VMD Tcl script that draws the C-alpha trace (Angstrom):
set ca {
  {-12.32 81.14 -38.33}
  {-14.98 82.59 -40.66}
  {-18.19 80.48 -40.25}
  {-20.50 83.29 -41.59}
  {-23.71 81.93 -39.94}
  {-26.09 84.18 -41.20}
  {-24.81 84.19 -44.91}
  {-25.00 80.30 -45.08}
  {-28.55 80.62 -43.52}
  {-29.51 82.96 -46.27}
  {-27.86 80.83 -49.00}
  {-29.91 77.89 -47.83}
  {-32.86 79.98 -48.01}
  {-32.11 80.91 -51.56}
  {-31.71 77.03 -52.64}
  {-35.43 76.40 -51.23}
  {-37.43 75.25 -54.38}
  {-40.15 78.00 -53.35}
  {-42.84 77.80 -56.21}
  {-41.35 74.77 -57.48}
  {-42.38 72.86 -54.40}
  {-46.33 73.79 -54.92}
  {-46.11 72.97 -58.64}
  {-44.19 69.47 -58.03}
  {-46.66 68.67 -55.42}
  {-49.69 69.56 -57.93}
  {-47.99 67.66 -60.82}
  {-47.19 64.31 -59.01}
  {-50.68 64.30 -57.35}
  {-52.47 64.66 -60.61}
  {-50.41 61.79 -62.18}
  {-50.75 59.54 -59.11}
  {-54.75 60.22 -59.10}
  {-54.79 59.15 -62.61}
  {-52.90 55.95 -62.40}
  {-54.86 55.11 -59.11}
  {-58.19 54.91 -61.34}
  {-57.11 51.98 -63.66}
  {-58.71 49.01 -63.20}
  {-55.61 46.62 -64.24}
  {-53.24 48.65 -62.08}
  {-55.45 48.41 -59.13}
  {-55.45 44.54 -59.57}
  {-51.88 44.41 -59.67}
  {-51.82 46.17 -56.12}
  {-50.71 49.67 -57.29}
  {-49.32 51.58 -54.55}
  {-47.77 55.04 -55.65}
  {-44.94 57.10 -53.52}
  {-42.81 60.08 -54.06}
  {-39.23 59.28 -54.49}
  {-36.28 61.24 -55.55}
  {-34.40 64.21 -54.09}
  {-37.46 66.01 -53.87}
  {-39.15 63.43 -51.58}
  {-35.74 63.28 -49.47}
  {-35.75 67.18 -49.24}
  {-32.61 67.57 -50.67}
  {-33.85 69.16 -53.82}
  {-32.83 72.63 -54.75}
  {-33.97 75.27 -56.79}
  {-35.03 74.65 -59.43}
  {-36.96 71.48 -59.27}
  {-37.15 70.09 -62.89}
  {-38.45 66.57 -62.30}
  {-40.55 64.59 -59.69}
  {-40.18 60.96 -59.41}
  {-43.37 58.56 -58.69}
  {-42.48 55.13 -57.67}
  {-45.35 52.76 -58.56}
  {-45.25 49.24 -56.44}
  {-46.84 46.60 -58.23}
  {-46.86 43.67 -55.69}
  {-49.19 41.51 -57.60}
  {-47.71 41.98 -61.12}
  {-47.54 38.66 -62.96}
  {-43.73 37.49 -63.11}
  {-43.88 36.81 -66.75}
  {-44.80 40.56 -67.60}
  {-42.12 42.07 -69.92}
  {-40.79 45.63 -68.45}
  {-41.22 47.21 -71.66}
  {-44.77 46.31 -72.11}
  {-45.27 47.35 -68.44}
  {-43.88 50.86 -69.60}
  {-46.16 50.86 -72.69}
  {-49.24 50.11 -70.19}
  {-48.32 52.88 -68.09}
  {-47.77 55.18 -71.09}
  {-51.27 54.34 -72.41}
  {-53.02 55.05 -69.27}
  {-51.39 58.45 -69.07}
  {-51.79 59.04 -72.67}
  {-55.51 59.27 -72.35}
  {-55.15 62.19 -70.18}
  {-52.02 63.96 -71.02}
  {-51.96 63.26 -74.92}
  {-48.34 64.34 -76.38}
  {-47.10 65.34 -72.95}
  {-46.57 61.62 -72.29}
  {-43.14 59.73 -73.49}
  {-42.14 56.52 -72.73}
  {-38.36 56.00 -71.80}
  {-36.24 53.06 -71.18}
  {-36.98 53.02 -67.81}
  {-39.78 55.41 -66.89}
  {-42.74 57.14 -68.46}
  {-42.25 60.96 -68.50}
  {-45.33 63.52 -68.09}
  {-44.41 67.13 -69.06}
  {-46.11 69.95 -67.25}
  {-45.03 72.88 -69.46}
  {-46.98 75.60 -67.48}
  {-44.67 74.60 -64.51}
  {-41.34 74.04 -66.61}
  {-40.99 70.55 -65.13}
  {-42.03 66.94 -65.61}
  {-42.95 63.87 -63.74}
  {-41.17 60.50 -64.15}
  {-43.25 57.40 -63.49}
  {-41.18 54.43 -62.51}
  {-43.06 51.16 -62.35}
  {-41.64 48.44 -59.92}
  {-42.11 44.66 -58.98}
  {-40.92 43.17 -55.68}
  {-37.94 41.00 -55.13}
  {-37.11 39.95 -51.74}
  {-36.12 42.80 -49.77}
  {-35.72 45.19 -52.67}
  {-37.70 46.25 -55.64}
  {-36.85 45.68 -59.62}
  {-37.65 48.48 -62.22}
  {-36.97 48.22 -65.93}
  {-33.56 48.92 -67.10}
  {-32.11 50.38 -70.32}
  {-31.36 46.72 -71.80}
  {-35.03 45.70 -71.79}
  {-34.59 43.54 -68.66}
  {-34.99 44.26 -65.01}
  {-32.48 46.10 -62.31}
  {-32.61 45.97 -58.49}
  {-33.21 49.48 -56.69}
  {-34.82 50.50 -53.21}
  {-35.44 54.34 -53.50}
  {-37.41 53.93 -50.43}
  {-34.68 52.49 -48.57}
  {-32.30 55.42 -49.71}
  {-35.05 57.77 -48.19}
  {-35.08 56.03 -44.79}
  {-31.19 56.08 -44.67}
  {-31.17 59.87 -45.69}
  {-33.52 60.62 -42.49}
  {-31.12 58.56 -40.24}
  {-28.16 60.28 -41.44}
  {-29.63 63.71 -40.89}
  {-30.73 62.32 -37.51}
  {-27.24 61.42 -36.48}
  {-25.82 64.78 -37.55}
  {-28.20 66.84 -35.65}
  {-30.12 68.19 -38.72}
  {-26.98 69.07 -40.69}
  {-26.87 66.63 -43.15}
  {-29.78 67.35 -45.48}
  {-28.73 71.02 -45.69}
  {-24.93 70.16 -46.24}
  {-26.18 68.01 -49.22}
  {-28.12 70.80 -50.75}
  {-24.91 73.00 -50.59}
  {-22.95 70.14 -52.06}
  {-25.49 69.54 -54.91}
  {-25.34 73.11 -55.71}
  {-21.32 73.10 -55.75}
  {-21.72 70.42 -58.36}
  {-23.94 72.79 -60.23}
  {-21.75 75.75 -59.91}
  {-18.54 73.59 -60.82}
  {-20.08 71.85 -63.77}
  {-23.07 73.33 -65.00}
  {-25.10 70.83 -67.37}
  {-22.24 68.30 -67.45}
  {-22.45 64.85 -66.01}
  {-22.41 63.36 -63.38}
  {-25.60 64.80 -61.81}
  {-26.67 65.62 -58.47}
  {-27.61 61.95 -57.21}
  {-23.80 61.12 -57.85}
  {-22.89 63.85 -55.40}
  {-25.58 62.79 -53.07}
  {-24.43 59.30 -52.75}
  {-20.78 60.37 -52.51}
  {-22.12 62.63 -49.38}
  {-23.78 59.88 -47.81}
  {-20.84 57.87 -47.71}
  {-18.62 60.67 -46.68}
  {-20.67 61.37 -43.88}
  {-20.01 58.10 -42.32}
  {-16.30 59.47 -41.62}
  {-17.64 62.70 -40.39}
  {-17.75 62.76 -36.53}
  {-21.06 63.27 -34.59}
  {-21.71 64.34 -31.04}
  {-19.16 66.53 -29.36}
  {-16.47 65.91 -32.14}
  {-18.71 67.22 -34.93}
  {-18.06 70.29 -36.87}
  {-19.74 73.17 -35.29}
  {-21.51 75.11 -37.88}
  {-22.74 75.01 -41.50}
  {-19.67 76.14 -42.86}
  {-17.68 73.16 -41.04}
  {-19.99 70.76 -42.06}
  {-19.90 72.09 -45.71}
  {-16.03 72.24 -45.59}
  {-15.52 68.72 -43.90}
  {-18.02 67.02 -46.23}
  {-16.08 68.31 -49.34}
  {-12.70 67.08 -47.92}
  {-13.90 63.92 -47.12}
  {-15.85 63.45 -50.42}
  {-12.67 64.48 -52.64}
  {-10.81 61.27 -52.11}
  {-14.05 59.18 -52.59}
  {-14.74 60.95 -55.90}
  {-11.16 60.28 -57.00}
  {-11.10 56.67 -56.32}
  {-14.30 56.37 -58.23}
  {-12.89 58.22 -61.20}
  {-9.64 56.19 -61.42}
  {-11.58 52.89 -60.85}
  {-10.06 51.75 -57.70}
  {-13.35 51.79 -55.59}
  {-16.67 52.45 -57.08}
  {-19.46 54.07 -55.22}
  {-22.02 51.75 -53.89}
  {-25.80 52.27 -53.91}
  {-26.30 52.79 -50.29}
  {-29.99 51.25 -50.45}
  {-29.14 48.02 -52.21}
  {-25.92 46.24 -50.56}
  {-23.02 45.51 -53.03}
  {-24.59 47.13 -55.84}
  {-22.46 49.73 -57.86}
  {-23.95 53.12 -58.62}
  {-25.06 53.68 -62.00}
  {-23.34 56.82 -63.28}
  {-24.06 58.22 -66.64}
  {-20.65 60.00 -67.34}
  {-17.54 59.43 -69.15}
  {-14.41 58.92 -67.86}
  {-13.12 62.35 -68.38}
  {-16.40 63.74 -66.66}
  {-15.53 61.59 -63.71}
  {-11.97 62.90 -63.55}
  {-13.13 66.42 -64.15}
  {-15.54 66.38 -61.00}
  {-12.72 64.44 -59.09}
  {-10.35 67.41 -60.01}
  {-12.87 70.27 -59.40}
  {-13.78 68.77 -56.13}
  {-10.46 68.51 -54.64}
  {-9.79 72.34 -55.54}
  {-13.24 73.16 -53.95}
  {-12.29 71.39 -50.72}
  {-9.09 73.23 -50.53}
  {-10.70 76.43 -51.28}
  {-13.16 76.00 -48.71}
  {-10.77 74.93 -46.06}
  {-8.94 78.43 -46.74}
  {-12.07 80.07 -46.46}
  {-13.01 78.43 -43.18}
  {-9.59 79.25 -41.67}
  {-9.58 82.72 -42.60}
  {-9.62 85.48 -40.23}
  {-11.13 87.81 -42.82}
  {-14.83 87.27 -43.38}
  {-15.26 89.36 -46.55}
  {-12.26 87.57 -48.22}
  {-13.92 83.96 -46.91}
  {-17.50 85.03 -48.16}
  {-16.05 85.73 -51.60}
  {-14.63 82.26 -51.71}
  {-17.62 80.47 -50.58}
  {-19.47 82.88 -53.02}
  {-17.57 81.61 -55.83}
  {-17.93 78.00 -54.78}
  {-21.97 78.05 -54.55}
  {-22.31 80.23 -57.57}
  {-25.94 80.85 -58.96}
  {-29.19 78.85 -58.97}
  {-30.53 77.60 -62.42}
  {-32.44 80.97 -62.74}
  {-29.10 83.32 -62.14}
  {-29.69 84.21 -58.43}
  {-26.69 84.49 -56.24}
  {-26.64 81.77 -53.86}
  {-24.11 83.15 -51.35}
  {-23.84 86.85 -50.41}
  {-20.46 87.68 -48.73}
  {-20.42 90.12 -45.84}
  {-19.38 93.59 -46.83}
  {-17.30 94.53 -43.97}
  {-15.28 92.53 -41.50}
  {-17.68 93.22 -38.46}
  {-20.59 91.75 -40.51}
  {-20.33 88.32 -39.57}
  {-19.03 86.55 -36.31}
  {-15.87 84.84 -36.84}
  {-16.15 81.90 -34.31}
  {-18.69 79.02 -34.19}
  {-21.57 78.90 -31.98}
  {-23.51 76.14 -30.79}
  {-23.04 72.93 -32.79}
  {-26.66 71.70 -32.87}
  {-28.23 74.68 -34.42}
  {-28.13 74.79 -38.16}
  {-27.00 78.57 -38.18}
  {-24.19 77.85 -35.91}
  {-25.55 80.65 -33.48}
  {-25.87 80.00 -29.77}
  {-29.39 79.50 -28.47}
  {-31.10 82.20 -26.24}
  {-32.94 81.67 -23.16}
  {-35.37 83.62 -20.74}
}
mol new
graphics top color blue
foreach p $ca { graphics top sphere $p radius 0.5 }
foreach p [lrange $ca 0 end-1] q [lrange $ca 1 end] { graphics top cylinder $p $q radius 0.2 }
display resetview
């Protein structure tokens, strides 16, 4: 069995946002500080929070956008969602000028020096969930804060393996589809549901390679069911709500087909007794980062990587040492 612990550890290090993390923190802090100074937003009870893949710590190099969720508990119920977006646009335009763009569901602020943007998402409460502007000019339910909580719990349930595996899966989507849809959130939600079927405790996979392979395999039928319309992906944070997916039927079929092949390839690699050949397969599945860096570097000889899984509670799969 080719677990390639060091190679997967290095791959995850390559996927870390690095400088993007610093830039993202600077950008979202700037925008939040500006919003916090507006009197009307303050009167509506404005409370800004970081959401999205960056907040859930599953973003991968490179980070192109950061999401700021703007809770407005005292917003008048009659306030039109598009007027609300315009209000946020006006507030931000005073500082950022032409770098601000009002979209259907958010307001975007470009940070060209960082090659990224901040999406500002205003929200009003609705019982246990929140509502944000939708693309039809109305409101739609969401609860990104709850998704963050669920992510943290899922990661805890799997001894810290869930988050790094999601990063690998998001990178696999990039390697397979490049700029085609669906995007990384679709894969992340499918992974969340798939992990419900992956054992924990003593029956859990015993390495990063094992988790990655098992997740690919468990996700494949989920993606196929969504593509053929038999079972749509549900938003984990809003019970009963189907996930919004911006992809054509053909794009959904393409990712389902590609995922099934990726799962079979990963299983072949994991079960291989040849770490060099296995590493070559994993390298193909993980491709390159958006700036062209190889994610996974295969071992160069058959003695370069352990071929047996180690201690299951360590992300590297290596056994702990004592003394």
